[in-house]
C-alpha positions in Angstrom: 0.1 0.2 -0.1 1.2 3.4 -1.0 1.7 6.5 1.6 0.2 9.7 0.7 3.8 11.3 0.0 4.3 8.3 -2.6 0.6 8.7 -4.0 1.7 12.7 -4.0 5.0 12.2 -5.8 3.4 10.1 -8.9 0.5 12.5 -9.2 1.9 15.9 -9.1 4.2 15.3 -12.2 0.6 14.4 -14.2 -0.9 17.4 -12.7 1.8 19.3 -14.3 1.3 17.9 -17.4 -1.5 20.1 -18.4 0.7 23.4 -17.9 2.7 25.1 -15.0 0.6 25.3 -11.8 1.2 27.1 -8.2 1.7 25.1 -5.3 -2.1 26.2 -4.0 -2.9 24.7 -7.2 -1.0 21.7 -7.1 -2.8 21.2 -3.4 -6.2 21.9 -5.1 -6.2 18.7 -7.4 -4.6 16.8 -4.7 -6.9 17.6 -2.5 -9.9 16.6 -5.2 -8.4 13.3 -6.0 -7.3 12.6 -2.7 -9.4 13.8 -0.2 -9.2 10.8 2.0 -5.5 11.9 2.6 -5.9 15.7 2.2 -7.3 16.2 6.0 -7.3 19.7 6.9 -7.7 18.7 10.6 -4.3 16.7 11.1 -1.9 19.4 11.7 1.6 19.4 10.8 4.2 18.4 13.4 6.7 20.0 11.5 5.8 23.9 11.3 5.0 26.4 14.2 2.1 27.6 11.8 0.2 24.2 11.8 -3.1 25.8 11.7 -2.2 26.9 8.2 -0.2 24.0 6.9 -1.7 20.7 7.5 0.1 17.6 7.2 -0.9 16.5 4.2 0.3 20.0 2.5 3.8 19.5 4.1 3.8 16.1 2.3 2.9 17.6 -0.7 5.5 20.3 -0.5 8.3 17.4 0.5 7.3 15.6 -2.7 7.0 18.7 -4.9 11.1 19.3 -3.5 12.1 15.5 -4.1 10.9 15.7 -7.7 12.6 19.0 -7.9 16.1 17.6 -6.7 15.4 14.3 -9.1 15.0 16.9 -12.4 11.2 15.8 -12.8 9.7 19.3 -12.0 11.4 22.6 -12.0 10.3 25.6 -10.1 10.0 28.5 -12.7 10.9 31.9 -10.6 9.6 34.1 -13.3 5.8 33.0 -13.0 6.8 31.1 -9.6 4.7 28.0 -10.4 5.9 24.3 -10.9 6.3 22.9 -14.3 7.6 19.6 -15.9 11.3 19.6 -16.7 
């Protein structure tokens, strides 16, 4: 069984196939596709502002960074959006 992180890691490049997206846009699509894994009531234990960033959002950001390190996606700082490499 895959973890939410693994699911997000696999899904994010597919979300970006339709064009560049901000983290918020990616997160919204992840939440629509996987509502059971995107529970806003579970606070992120890694951040002081956990009420703003739930745990699932932290996992999505972590997946974005891992995909960036692998060269699968890049963050375009000109438009402030993620896109496929």
